[in-house]
TIVO-2410 file (N, C-alpha, C; in nm, 3 decimals):
# residues 164
REC num residu      c1      c2      c3 atome chaine
REC   1      M  13.103   4.899   7.683     N      A
REC   1      M  13.194   4.867   7.783    CA      A
REC   1      M  13.215   4.710   7.785     C      A
REC   2      K  13.341   4.670   7.790     N      A
REC   2      K  13.370   4.529   7.789    CA      A
REC   2      K  13.405   4.494   7.926     C      A
REC   3      L  13.352   4.389   7.988     N      A
REC   3      L  13.383   4.334   8.110    CA      A
REC   3      L  13.426   4.188   8.107     C      A
REC   4      E  13.519   4.159   8.198     N      A
REC   4      E  13.547   4.009   8.215    CA      A
REC   4      E  13.489   3.961   8.346     C      A
REC   5      V  13.403   3.873   8.354     N      A
REC   5      V  13.337   3.825   8.481    CA      A
REC   5      V  13.382   3.685   8.505     C      A
REC   6      Y  13.444   3.673   8.622     N      A
REC   6      Y  13.510   3.543   8.670    CA      A
REC   6      Y  13.418   3.482   8.780     C      A
REC   7      H  13.374   3.354   8.769     N      A
REC   7      H  13.311   3.279   8.871    CA      A
REC   7      H  13.400   3.169   8.893     C      A
REC   8      G  13.474   3.175   9.003     N      A
REC   8      G  13.593   3.073   9.028    CA      A
REC   8      G  13.691   3.090   8.913     C      A
REC   9      D  13.721   2.997   8.849     N      A
REC   9      D  13.826   3.000   8.729    CA      A
REC   9      D  13.747   3.016   8.596     C      A
REC  10      D  13.623   3.018   8.588     N      A
REC  10      D  13.550   3.028   8.469    CA      A
REC  10      D  13.540   3.183   8.436     C      A
REC  11      L  13.567   3.216   8.311     N      A
REC  11      L  13.564   3.350   8.266    CA      A
REC  11      L  13.452   3.363   8.156     C      A
REC  12      V  13.370   3.469   8.167     N      A
REC  12      V  13.271   3.504   8.072    CA      A
REC  12      V  13.291   3.645   8.039     C      A
REC  13      E  13.313   3.679   7.902     N      A
REC  13      E  13.327   3.819   7.862    CA      A
REC  13      E  13.191   3.868   7.828     C      A
REC  14      I  13.166   3.996   7.872     N      A
REC  14      I  13.027   4.058   7.847    CA      A
REC  14      I  13.063   4.197   7.797     C      A
REC  15      E  12.998   4.231   7.680     N      A
REC  15      E  13.012   4.357   7.622    CA      A
REC  15      E  12.875   4.429   7.633     C      A
REC  16      L  12.876   4.539   7.710     N      A
REC  16      L  12.762   4.625   7.735    CA      A
REC  16      L  12.763   4.733   7.636     C      A
REC  17      P  12.643   4.784   7.581     N      A
REC  17      P  12.638   4.892   7.498    CA      A
REC  17      P  12.655   5.026   7.582     C      A
REC  18      D  12.699   5.142   7.507     N      A
REC  18      D  12.710   5.261   7.581    CA      A
REC  18      D  12.568   5.313   7.614     C      A
REC  19      S  12.463   5.272   7.549     N      A
REC  19      S  12.326   5.304   7.590    CA      A
REC  19      S  12.242   5.172   7.577     C      A
REC  20      N  12.135   5.168   7.655     N      A
REC  20      N  12.058   5.046   7.636    CA      A
REC  20      N  11.943   5.059   7.534     C      A
REC  21      V  11.963   5.153   7.446     N      A
REC  21      V  11.859   5.178   7.345    CA      A
REC  21      V  11.901   5.120   7.207     C      A
REC  22      G  11.847   5.004   7.169     N      A
REC  22      G  11.869   4.947   7.038    CA      A
REC  22      G  12.002   4.888   7.017     C      A
REC  23      Q  12.069   4.875   7.116     N      A
REC  23      Q  12.209   4.805   7.098    CA      A
REC  23      Q  12.219   4.674   7.174     C      A
REC  24      P  12.270   4.571   7.114     N      A
REC  24      P  12.263   4.438   7.179    CA      A
REC  24      P  12.377   4.429   7.292     C      A
REC  25      V  12.346   4.329   7.376     N      A
REC  25      V  12.446   4.295   7.475    CA      A
REC  25      V  12.517   4.169   7.421     C      A
REC  26      L  12.655   4.159   7.427     N      A
REC  26      L  12.721   4.040   7.381    CA      A
REC  26      L  12.768   3.969   7.496     C      A
REC  27      I  12.736   3.840   7.514     N      A
REC  27      I  12.785   3.743   7.618    CA      A
REC  27      I  12.864   3.636   7.553     C      A
REC  28      A  12.999   3.630   7.585     N      A
REC  28      A  13.087   3.533   7.515    CA      A
REC  28      A  13.087   3.555   7.367     C      A
REC  29      G  13.070   3.673   7.326     N      A
REC  29      G  13.074   3.700   7.181    CA      A
REC  29      G  12.948   3.680   7.101     C      A
REC  30      R  12.842   3.629   7.177     N      A
REC  30      R  12.719   3.612   7.113    CA      A
REC  30      R  12.616   3.709   7.159     C      A
REC  31      E  12.523   3.751   7.063     N      A
REC  31      E  12.430   3.851   7.096    CA      A
REC  31      E  12.328   3.786   7.187     C      A
REC  32      A  12.279   3.853   7.304     N      A
REC  32      A  12.194   3.795   7.388    CA      A
REC  32      A  12.073   3.895   7.401     C      A
REC  33      D  11.961   3.826   7.419     N      A
REC  33      D  11.835   3.898   7.445    CA      A
REC  33      D  11.824   3.933   7.592     C      A
REC  34      V  11.874   4.068   7.617     N      A
REC  34      V  11.890   4.107   7.756    CA      A
REC  34      V  11.813   4.240   7.774     C      A
REC  35      D  11.734   4.259   7.886     N      A
REC  35      D  11.688   4.388   7.920    CA      A
REC  35      D  11.709   4.408   8.069     C      A
REC  36      W  11.717   4.518   8.128     N      A
REC  36      W  11.742   4.524   8.269    CA      A
REC  36      W  11.700   4.660   8.318     C      A
REC  37      V  11.661   4.676   8.443     N      A
REC  37      V  11.639   4.793   8.522    CA      A
REC  37      V  11.703   4.786   8.652     C      A
REC  38      R  11.752   4.904   8.691     N      A
REC  38      R  11.798   4.917   8.827    CA      A
REC  38      R  11.692   4.960   8.914     C      A
REC  39      I  11.663   4.877   9.015     N      A
REC  39      I  11.535   4.908   9.092    CA      A
REC  39      I  11.574   5.002   9.201     C      A
REC  40      R  11.690   4.982   9.270     N      A
REC  40      R  11.742   5.084   9.366    CA      A
REC  40      R  11.895   5.045   9.382     C      A
REC  41      E  11.962   5.112   9.465     N      A
REC  41      E  12.106   5.093   9.482    CA      A
REC  41      E  12.137   4.938   9.504     C      A
REC  42      C  12.215   4.880   9.417     N      A
REC  42      C  12.258   4.748   9.429    CA      A
REC  42      C  12.147   4.640   9.405     C      A
REC  43      E  12.035   4.682   9.347     N      A
REC  43      E  11.925   4.585   9.323    CA      A
REC  43      E  11.888   4.605   9.171     C      A
REC  44      Y  11.869   4.490   9.111     N      A
REC  44      Y  11.848   4.491   8.963    CA      A
REC  44      Y  11.746   4.381   8.921     C      A
REC  45      S  11.664   4.400   8.824     N      A
REC  45      S  11.574   4.308   8.764    CA      A
REC  45      S  11.622   4.292   8.631     C      A
REC  46      I  11.657   4.167   8.585     N      A
REC  46      I  11.718   4.136   8.449    CA      A
REC  46      I  11.626   4.041   8.381     C      A
REC  47      L  11.604   4.064   8.255     N      A
REC  47      L  11.521   3.988   8.168    CA      A
REC  47      L  11.622   3.925   8.065     C      A
REC  48      I  11.648   3.793   8.070     N      A
REC  48      I  11.734   3.732   7.980    CA      A
REC  48      I  11.662   3.608   7.910     C      A
REC  49      A  11.648   3.626   7.778     N      A
REC  49      A  11.574   3.524   7.696    CA      A
REC  49      A  11.444   3.491   7.760     C      A
REC  50      G  11.362   3.590   7.803     N      A
REC  50      G  11.229   3.561   7.862    CA      A
REC  50      G  11.229   3.522   8.002     C      A
REC  51      R  11.346   3.500   8.076     N      A
REC  51      R  11.341   3.462   8.213    CA      A
REC  51      R  11.381   3.584   8.299     C      A
REC  52      V  11.318   3.606   8.410     N      A
REC  52      V  11.343   3.720   8.499    CA      A
REC  52      V  11.427   3.687   8.607     C      A
REC  53      F  11.532   3.762   8.631     N      A
REC  53      F  11.620   3.744   8.751    CA      A
REC  53      F  11.622   3.875   8.834     C      A
REC  54      D  11.584   3.855   8.962     N      A
REC  54      D  11.585   3.971   9.053    CA      A
REC  54      D  11.717   3.951   9.141     C      A
REC  55      L  11.812   4.043   9.129     N      A
REC  55      L  11.939   4.028   9.190    CA      A
REC  55      L  11.979   4.139   9.283     C      A
REC  56      T  12.040   4.101   9.383     N      A
REC  56      T  12.101   4.201   9.471    CA      A
REC  56      T  12.251   4.181   9.479     C      A
REC  57      V  12.319   4.289   9.452     N      A
REC  57      V  12.470   4.282   9.437    CA      A
REC  57      V  12.537   4.349   9.559     C      A
REC  58      E  12.625   4.274   9.624     N      A
REC  58      E  12.703   4.332   9.734    CA      A
REC  58      E  12.853   4.358   9.673     C      A
REC  59      P  12.887   4.470   9.628     N      A
REC  59      P  13.021   4.503   9.574    CA      A
REC  59      P  13.124   4.520   9.678     C      A
REC  60      A  13.244   4.474   9.640     N      A
REC  60      A  13.363   4.492   9.729    CA      A
REC  60      A  13.481   4.506   9.633     C      A
REC  61      G  13.513   4.623   9.579     N      A
REC  61      G  13.617   4.644   9.485    CA      A
REC  61      G  13.590   4.565   9.356     C      A
REC  62      E  13.668   4.479   9.304     N      A
REC  62      E  13.658   4.407   9.185    CA      A
REC  62      E  13.569   4.280   9.216     C      A
REC  63      R  13.542   4.248   9.336     N      A
REC  63      R  13.460   4.129   9.368    CA      A
REC  63      R  13.316   4.174   9.412     C      A
REC  64      A  13.225   4.086   9.395     N      A
REC  64      A  13.088   4.108   9.427    CA      A
REC  64      A  13.017   3.977   9.464     C      A
REC  65      V  12.923   3.979   9.553     N      A
REC  65      V  12.841   3.866   9.592    CA      A
REC  65      V  12.708   3.902   9.528     C      A
REC  66      V  12.657   3.816   9.439     N      A
REC  66      V  12.540   3.841   9.366    CA      A
REC  66      V  12.431   3.744   9.428     C      A
REC  67      H  12.327   3.790   9.486     N      A
REC  67      H  12.222   3.710   9.551    CA      A
REC  67      H  12.098   3.704   9.455     C      A
REC  68      G  12.042   3.591   9.442     N      A
REC  68      G  11.915   3.573   9.356    CA      A
REC  68      G  11.831   3.454   9.421     C      A
REC  69      R  11.729   3.428   9.351     N      A
REC  69      R  11.626   3.323   9.414    CA      A
REC  69      R  11.705   3.191   9.428     C      A
REC  70      D  11.803   3.163   9.346     N      A
REC  70      D  11.865   3.030   9.343    CA      A
REC  70      D  11.996   3.026   9.435     C      A
REC  71      G  12.011   3.137   9.510     N      A
REC  71      G  12.132   3.137   9.606    CA      A
REC  71      G  12.224   3.256   9.565     C      A
REC  72      A  12.352   3.230   9.603     N      A
REC  72      A  12.447   3.349   9.582    CA      A
REC  72      A  12.557   3.293   9.507     C      A
REC  73      A  12.630   3.388   9.441     N      A
REC  73      A  12.755   3.352   9.364    CA      A
REC  73      A  12.854   3.467   9.383     C      A
REC  74      Q  12.980   3.425   9.414     N      A
REC  74      Q  13.081   3.526   9.428    CA      A
REC  74      Q  13.153   3.540   9.288     C      A
REC  75      L  13.161   3.667   9.243     N      A
REC  75      L  13.214   3.698   9.116    CA      A
REC  75      L  13.321   3.797   9.123     C      A
REC  76      R  13.413   3.800   9.023     N      A
REC  76      R  13.510   3.906   9.016    CA      A
REC  76      R  13.501   3.967   8.883     C      A
REC  77      V  13.476   4.100   8.872     N      A
REC  77      V  13.452   4.163   8.760    CA      A
REC  77      V  13.571   4.249   8.735     C      A
REC  78      S  13.619   4.242   8.603     N      A
REC  78      S  13.736   4.313   8.568    CA      A
REC  78      S  13.712   4.391   8.431     C      A
REC  79      D  13.745   4.524   8.438     N      A
REC  79      D  13.722   4.602   8.322    CA      A
REC  79      D  13.871   4.630   8.268     C      A
REC  80      P  13.893   4.566   8.145     N      A
REC  80      P  14.032   4.578   8.095    CA      A
REC  80      P  14.076   4.730   8.068     C      A
REC  81      R  13.976   4.816   8.055     N      A
REC  81      R  14.013   4.960   8.031    CA      A
REC  81      R  14.053   5.031   8.157     C      A
REC  82      R  14.022   4.967   8.276     N      A
REC  82      R  14.043   5.038   8.409    CA      A
REC  82      R  14.201   5.082   8.413     C      A
REC  83      G  14.213   5.201   8.454     N      A
REC  83      G  14.348   5.251   8.468    CA      A
REC  83      G  14.387   5.336   8.350     C      A
REC  84      A  14.312   5.333   8.242     N      A
REC  84      A  14.336   5.404   8.123    CA      A
REC  84      A  14.302   5.550   8.142     C      A
REC  85      A  14.187   5.567   8.218     N      A
REC  85      A  14.144   5.711   8.244    CA      A
REC  85      A  14.125   5.723   8.393     C      A
REC  86      P  14.141   5.841   8.443     N      A
REC  86      P  14.119   5.867   8.592    CA      A
REC  86      P  13.982   5.851   8.617     C      A
REC  87      E  13.942   5.808   8.745     N      A
REC  87      E  13.810   5.797   8.784    CA      A
REC  87      E  13.790   5.898   8.904     C      A
REC  88      V  13.667   5.950   8.907     N      A
REC  88      V  13.626   6.046   9.014    CA      A
REC  88      V  13.514   5.975   9.079     C      A
REC  89      E  13.546   5.916   9.201     N      A
REC  89      E  13.439   5.845   9.278    CA      A
REC  89      E  13.363   5.755   9.203     C      A
REC  90      G  13.416   5.679   9.112     N      A
REC  90      G  13.338   5.581   9.042    CA      A
REC  90      G  13.277   5.646   8.913     C      A
REC  91      G  13.294   5.773   8.891     N      A
REC  91      G  13.232   5.840   8.765    CA      A
REC  91      G  13.347   5.901   8.691     C      A
REC  92      K  13.309   5.955   8.566     N      A
REC  92      K  13.398   6.016   8.488    CA      A
REC  92      K  13.416   6.170   8.524     C      A
REC  93      P  13.534   6.215   8.515     N      A
REC  93      P  13.555   6.354   8.534    CA      A
REC  93      P  13.477   6.448   8.429     C      A
REC  94      G  13.455   6.573   8.471     N      A
REC  94      G  13.380   6.662   8.380    CA      A
REC  94      G  13.233   6.658   8.394     C      A
REC  95      L  13.176   6.720   8.288     N      A
REC  95      L  13.017   6.723   8.281    CA      A
REC  95      L  12.971   6.578   8.265     C      A
REC  96      Q  12.863   6.553   8.350     N      A
REC  96      Q  12.798   6.423   8.348    CA      A
REC  96      Q  12.651   6.443   8.303     C      A
REC  97      R  12.610   6.371   8.199     N      A
REC  97      R  12.477   6.382   8.154    CA      A
REC  97      R  12.396   6.258   8.207     C      A
REC  98      V  12.300   6.287   8.288     N      A
REC  98      V  12.213   6.170   8.345    CA      A
REC  98      V  12.085   6.158   8.249     C      A
REC  99      V  12.073   6.035   8.194     N      A
REC  99      V  11.960   6.006   8.104    CA      A
REC  99      V  11.873   5.889   8.159     C      A
REC 100      A  11.750   5.889   8.114     N      A
REC 100      A  11.649   5.791   8.163    CA      A
REC 100      A  11.703   5.647   8.106     C      A
REC 101      E  11.710   5.547   8.197     N      A
REC 101      E  11.747   5.413   8.144    CA      A
REC 101      E  11.626   5.349   8.085     C      A
REC 102      M  11.504   5.391   8.110     N      A
REC 102      M  11.389   5.326   8.043    CA      A
REC 102      M  11.267   5.427   8.038     C      A
REC 103      P  11.175   5.393   7.969     N      A
REC 103      P  11.054   5.487   7.957    CA      A
REC 103      P  10.993   5.496   8.097     C      A
REC 104      G  10.932   5.609   8.135     N      A
REC 104      G  10.868   5.629   8.262    CA      A
REC 104      G  10.809   5.767   8.278     C      A
REC 105      K  10.775   5.797   8.400     N      A
REC 105      K  10.726   5.928   8.439    CA      A
REC 105      K  10.801   5.989   8.559     C      A
REC 106      V  10.842   6.120   8.544     N      A
REC 106      V  10.915   6.184   8.650    CA      A
REC 106      V  10.816   6.208   8.764     C      A
REC 107      I  10.836   6.150   8.886     N      A
REC 107      I  10.748   6.165   8.993    CA      A
REC 107      I  10.801   6.283   9.082     C      A
REC 108      R  10.926   6.290   9.103     N      A
REC 108      R  10.979   6.398   9.193    CA      A
REC 108      R  11.112   6.448   9.149     C      A
REC 109      V  11.150   6.572   9.140     N      A
REC 109      V  11.277   6.623   9.120    CA      A
REC 109      V  11.328   6.670   9.263     C      A
REC 110      M  11.447   6.608   9.308     N      A
REC 110      M  11.489   6.641   9.434    CA      A
REC 110      M  11.609   6.725   9.435     C      A
REC 111      A  11.664   6.773   9.328     N      A
REC 111      A  11.770   6.856   9.316    CA      A
REC 111      A  11.739   6.986   9.238     C      A
REC 112      R  11.802   7.095   9.260     N      A
REC 112      R  11.791   7.214   9.174    CA      A
REC 112      R  11.924   7.254   9.110     C      A
REC 113      A  11.905   7.331   9.005     N      A
REC 113      A  12.035   7.377   8.942    CA      A
REC 113      A  12.116   7.458   9.045     C      A
REC 114      G  12.244   7.430   9.044     N      A
REC 114      G  12.332   7.498   9.144    CA      A
REC 114      G  12.350   7.418   9.274     C      A
REC 115      D  12.268   7.321   9.298     N      A
REC 115      D  12.289   7.238   9.410    CA      A
REC 115      D  12.418   7.152   9.415     C      A
REC 116      A  12.497   7.150   9.528     N      A
REC 116      A  12.607   7.051   9.535    CA      A
REC 116      A  12.546   6.922   9.583     C      A
REC 117      V  12.580   6.809   9.508     N      A
REC 117      V  12.536   6.674   9.545    CA      A
REC 117      V  12.650   6.585   9.569     C      A
REC 118      A  12.624   6.476   9.644     N      A
REC 118      A  12.734   6.380   9.679    CA      A
REC 118      A  12.702   6.254   9.588     C      A
REC 119      L  12.805   6.183   9.563     N      A
REC 119      L  12.800   6.053   9.488    CA      A
REC 119      L  12.681   5.977   9.553     C      A
REC 120      G  12.598   5.922   9.468     N      A
REC 120      G  12.482   5.829   9.534    CA      A
REC 120      G  12.368   5.911   9.585     C      A
REC 121      Q  12.377   6.031   9.593     N      A
REC 121      Q  12.259   6.111   9.644    CA      A
REC 121      Q  12.150   6.119   9.548     C      A
REC 122      G  12.025   6.097   9.598     N      A
REC 122      G  11.910   6.098   9.505    CA      A
REC 122      G  11.881   6.224   9.437     C      A
REC 123      L  11.871   6.224   9.301     N      A
REC 123      L  11.849   6.336   9.230    CA      A
REC 123      L  11.703   6.352   9.187     C      A
REC 124      L  11.642   6.247   9.145     N      A
REC 124      L  11.500   6.243   9.102    CA      A
REC 124      L  11.437   6.115   9.119     C      A
REC 125      V  11.303   6.104   9.107     N      A
REC 125      V  11.240   5.974   9.123    CA      A
REC 125      V  11.163   5.945   8.987     C      A
REC 126      L  11.190   5.844   8.929     N      A
REC 126      L  11.123   5.809   8.800    CA      A
REC 126      L  11.042   5.680   8.815     C      A
REC 127      E  10.913   5.680   8.785     N      A
REC 127      E  10.829   5.574   8.794    CA      A
REC 127      E  10.835   5.490   8.651     C      A
REC 128      A  10.864   5.369   8.662     N      A
REC 128      A  10.871   5.285   8.554    CA      A
REC 128      A  10.817   5.150   8.576     C      A
REC 129      M  10.731   5.095   8.500     N      A
REC 129      M  10.680   4.960   8.516    CA      A
REC 129      M  10.619   4.945   8.660     C      A
REC 130      K  10.538   5.051   8.696     N      A
REC 130      K  10.465   5.065   8.832    CA      A
REC 130      K  10.561   5.059   8.958     C      A
REC 131      M  10.689   5.094   8.933     N      A
REC 131      M  10.788   5.097   9.041    CA      A
REC 131      M  10.842   5.235   9.036     C      A
REC 132      Q  10.872   5.285   9.158     N      A
REC 132      Q  10.943   5.418   9.173    CA      A
REC 132      Q  11.088   5.394   9.191     C      A
REC 133      N  11.169   5.448   9.100     N      A
REC 133      N  11.322   5.433   9.104    CA      A
REC 133      N  11.381   5.560   9.141     C      A
REC 134      E  11.466   5.563   9.244     N      A
REC 134      E  11.539   5.692   9.274    CA      A
REC 134      E  11.666   5.694   9.187     C      A
REC 135      I  11.679   5.798   9.120     N      A
REC 135      I  11.807   5.810   9.021    CA      A
REC 135      I  11.918   5.874   9.109     C      A
REC 136      P  12.025   5.808   9.136     N      A
REC 136      P  12.131   5.868   9.219    CA      A
REC 136      P  12.232   5.941   9.129     C      A
REC 137      A  12.300   6.030   9.200     N      A
REC 137      A  12.410   6.108   9.135    CA      A
REC 137      A  12.528   6.005   9.103     C      A
REC 138      P  12.572   6.005   8.971     N      A
REC 138      P  12.687   5.915   8.935    CA      A
REC 138      P  12.816   5.963   8.985     C      A
REC 139      T  12.820   6.086   9.039     N      A
REC 139      T  12.955   6.135   9.094    CA      A
REC 139      T  12.911   6.249   9.186     C      A
REC 140      S  13.000   6.299   9.271     N      A
REC 140      S  12.979   6.433   9.339    CA      A
REC 140      S  12.989   6.539   9.238     C      A
REC 141      G  12.932   6.656   9.262     N      A
REC 141      G  12.936   6.763   9.177    CA      A
REC 141      G  12.830   6.870   9.209     C      A
REC 142      V  12.815   6.953   9.109     N      A
REC 142      V  12.717   7.067   9.110    CA      A
REC 142      V  12.615   7.037   8.999     C      A
REC 143      V  12.487   7.042   9.033     N      A
REC 143      V  12.372   7.026   8.931    CA      A
REC 143      V  12.389   7.151   8.835     C      A
REC 144      R  12.405   7.131   8.707     N      A
REC 144      R  12.419   7.237   8.609    CA      A
REC 144      R  12.285   7.273   8.543     C      A
REC 145      E  12.222   7.159   8.500     N      A
REC 145      E  12.101   7.176   8.424    CA      A
REC 145      E  11.993   7.072   8.455     C      A
REC 146      I  11.867   7.102   8.460     N      A
REC 146      I  11.769   7.006   8.486    CA      A
REC 146      I  11.668   7.022   8.369     C      A
REC 147      A  11.647   6.908   8.295     N      A
REC 147      A  11.544   6.911   8.201    CA      A
REC 147      A  11.425   6.828   8.242     C      A
REC 148      A  11.431   6.749   8.350     N      A
REC 148      A  11.317   6.673   8.395    CA      A
REC 148      A  11.221   6.756   8.462     C      A
REC 149      M  11.094   6.727   8.434     N      A
REC 149      M  10.981   6.807   8.497    CA      A
REC 149      M  10.885   6.701   8.562     C      A
REC 150      E  10.855   6.735   8.687     N      A
REC 150      E  10.759   6.647   8.759    CA      A
REC 150      E  10.626   6.617   8.678     C      A
REC 151      G  10.586   6.502   8.660     N      A
REC 151      G  10.461   6.478   8.603    CA      A
REC 151      G  10.481   6.444   8.446     C      A
REC 152      K  10.615   6.476   8.388     N      A
REC 152      K  10.621   6.450   8.250    CA      A
REC 152      K  10.677   6.308   8.229     C      A
REC 153      A  10.632   6.262   8.112     N      A
REC 153      A  10.675   6.116   8.057    CA      A
REC 153      A  10.818   6.143   8.000     C      A
REC 154      V  10.899   6.038   8.003     N      A
REC 154      V  11.030   6.035   7.941    CA      A
REC 154      V  11.049   5.904   7.873     C      A
REC 155      Q  11.132   5.896   7.772     N      A
REC 155      Q  11.172   5.782   7.699    CA      A
REC 155      Q  11.306   5.739   7.738     C      A
REC 156      A  11.337   5.615   7.712     N      A
REC 156      A  11.478   5.567   7.730    CA      A
REC 156      A  11.576   5.651   7.651     C      A
REC 157      G  11.681   5.705   7.725     N      A
REC 157      G  11.777   5.787   7.662    CA      A
REC 157      G  11.752   5.934   7.673     C      A
REC 158      D  11.634   5.974   7.723     N      A
REC 158      D  11.597   6.116   7.730    CA      A
REC 158      D  11.693   6.185   7.837     C      A
REC 159      F  11.738   6.303   7.810     N      A
REC 159      F  11.818   6.383   7.901    CA      A
REC 159      F  11.736   6.418   8.016     C      A
REC 160      L  11.797   6.399   8.138     N      A
REC 160      L  11.715   6.433   8.260    CA      A
REC 160      L  11.782   6.550   8.339     C      A
REC 161      L  11.914   6.550   8.358     N      A
REC 161      L  11.991   6.656   8.408    CA      A
REC 161      L  12.145   6.639   8.389     C      A
REC 162      S  12.224   6.735   8.434     N      A
REC 162      S  12.353   6.726   8.416    CA      A
REC 162      S  12.432   6.768   8.545     C      A
REC 163      L  12.544   6.713   8.570     N      A
REC 163      L  12.637   6.748   8.683    CA      A
REC 163      L  12.770   6.781   8.637     C      A
REC 164      E  12.837   6.860   8.717     N      A
REC 164      E  12.986   6.888   8.682    CA      A
REC 164      E  13.057   6.896   8.812     C      A
***
């Protein structure tokens, strides 16, 4: 996914891989040593070249205010592909496969096959790096398949469940 991030009149192009497993992030066309984890809704911990940034994001359409230890920045994020495909509540239409973003342990499964869920509703809790992370539904839909089992370890990219 290629994004254009504006801070005032300054533009930085960021290219994110389709999965965070073994693929580099490109910032302004250069490979960057980046790792990240979503802590909870709108909260992220990002490791860039050995430095940790704990950020809170307040989204408002294409604009967002990003808060960190050093203050806040107002950004505008543009996806050049937006409009090319229809969106369903911020997600893609059709079957959605939810995968683990990082290695961890499934602590709790909160949905069952056949359950109707809403966008952002908690599906399961994954413990990673001694933190419990609630994994939300990427779109509204019906849970079709659950592969995650409480107490089981998962690796980054492992299939957890699917929604349709």
